[in-house]
N, C-alpha and C positions, 0 to 999 in steps of 0.2 A: 172248877175251883180255881180261884185266882189268888196269887200270893204276891207280895211286894218284894220279898227277898228270895234268893236262890238257895235251896238246901236239898239234901237227899232225904227221901221219905221211903220207908218200907211199909207197904200196905198189909192189911190182914190177909191178903191173898198171896203174900210172899213176893210181890213185885217190888223192885226197887225203882223209884222214879226220881227224876230230876225235876224239882218243882221250882218254877220261876214265875215270870209274868203269866204264862199260860201253862197249865199242866197237861202233858200229853201222855197219858197212861191208858192202858186198855181198861174198858169198863169191867166191873167185878165179875160178870159172867163169862168174859172171854177166856177160853181155855179152862173153865171151871170143871168141865166134865172130861173124863179120860177117853171116851169113845168117840169115834168119828161120827159125823153127821150123815144120816142116811137120806134125809129130805129136809127142805126148808120151805116155809110158807110165810108170806107177809099177811098182816092182819088188815081188817077193814079200817082200823084206826092207824094213822101214820105213826110209825115208831114201834109197833107191835110185831113180833116175829115168833115163830115156833120152829124149833129144830127137833126132828125125830132122831133119837139116839139109838133106840133099839126096838125091834119088832121080833119077838122071840116066841117060838112054839114051845109049849111046856108039855111035860109028860102026862099031865092030868087032863089033857084035851082042851086046854085053853091057850090063848096067845096073850102075852103081856107087851103093851106098848109103853115105852119110856120116852118122854119128851121134855124139852126145856122151853118154857115160855119166857120171852124177854120183853121188857117194857122200857123202851127208850123214850117214851112220850113224857109229857110233863104232868100227866094226871093218872090216878089209879085206873085200873081196868078190871072188869069182872072176869072170873075164870069159871068156865062151865065144862068141867071134865065129864060129868055124867052123860052129856049129850054128844060126846065124841063117838064116832063109829068107823068101822072098816067096811070096804066094799071089795067083794070078790068079783072081778070083772069076768073071769072065766065062767063061773056058774050064775052070774047076775044076782048075787045075794048080798044083802046088807047085814052086818053083824054089830048089834048094839052092845054096850058095856054090860057085862054080867051083873046080875043083882043077887043079893043074899036073901035069906029067908024072910027078912024084914022089909024087903023091897029096896034096900039101899044099894047103891052102886059099889062094886068091888073096884075101887079106884081111889086116887088121892082126892081129897076135898080141900078146896081153898076158895074163899069168897072173893078175894081180889089180889091183884099184884100191884105193888107200889111203884111209883115212877122210878126210873133208873135202877131197876132191879130185875131179878130173874127167879123163877121157881122151877124145880125139877118135879115133874108130875108123872103119873102112871095110871094105866087102866087095864083091866082084864076083859078079854072077849072070848066067845066060843071059838074054837079052832076051825078053820075051813078044812076041806078034804086034803089029804097028804100031797096030792098032785099040785096044789096051789102054792106057788113060790113067791108071788108078788101080790100086794094088796094096795088099794088106795086108802090113805088115812085122811079122815075128815074131822077137823077140830072146829067147833062153832066159831064163826067170825074170822076164819082164816081161809085162804085158798086151799082147795083139795090138793093132796100130795099123792099123785099116781105112781104106780110101779115101785113101791117101797119093798125092798127085799125082806122076805120072811125067813128067819134063820132058825 
């Protein structure tokens, strides 16, 4: 964003920025989530990135993956959460997203992510054996993220 005069602006994210010839503010997704990033992967398209926020073992025998997809590119990009999977390197096993009785993924569904924006997404997987502490997270069109800590 370019401005011809200097003024103070408070964004919808609660950031106060000094706006002048060139605005230097963090993008809307910076600091949006409260948890630390466990893993990051760059996308096949320049400007796309995924941050894994949580990989959590649930009491019902499943694992929930929560991640944020960021689009710093200048065009929309498709989001394919149902094709995300986990790899257990110890037992050499691939875990696809859980499906419900109608065959739909138990995951967030979003068709695309707009330019200069972010989406928080999630997916549920079958849990690996209790002795597995780390998994590789694979999101379509992004680099695999090995050794993500399972909590």
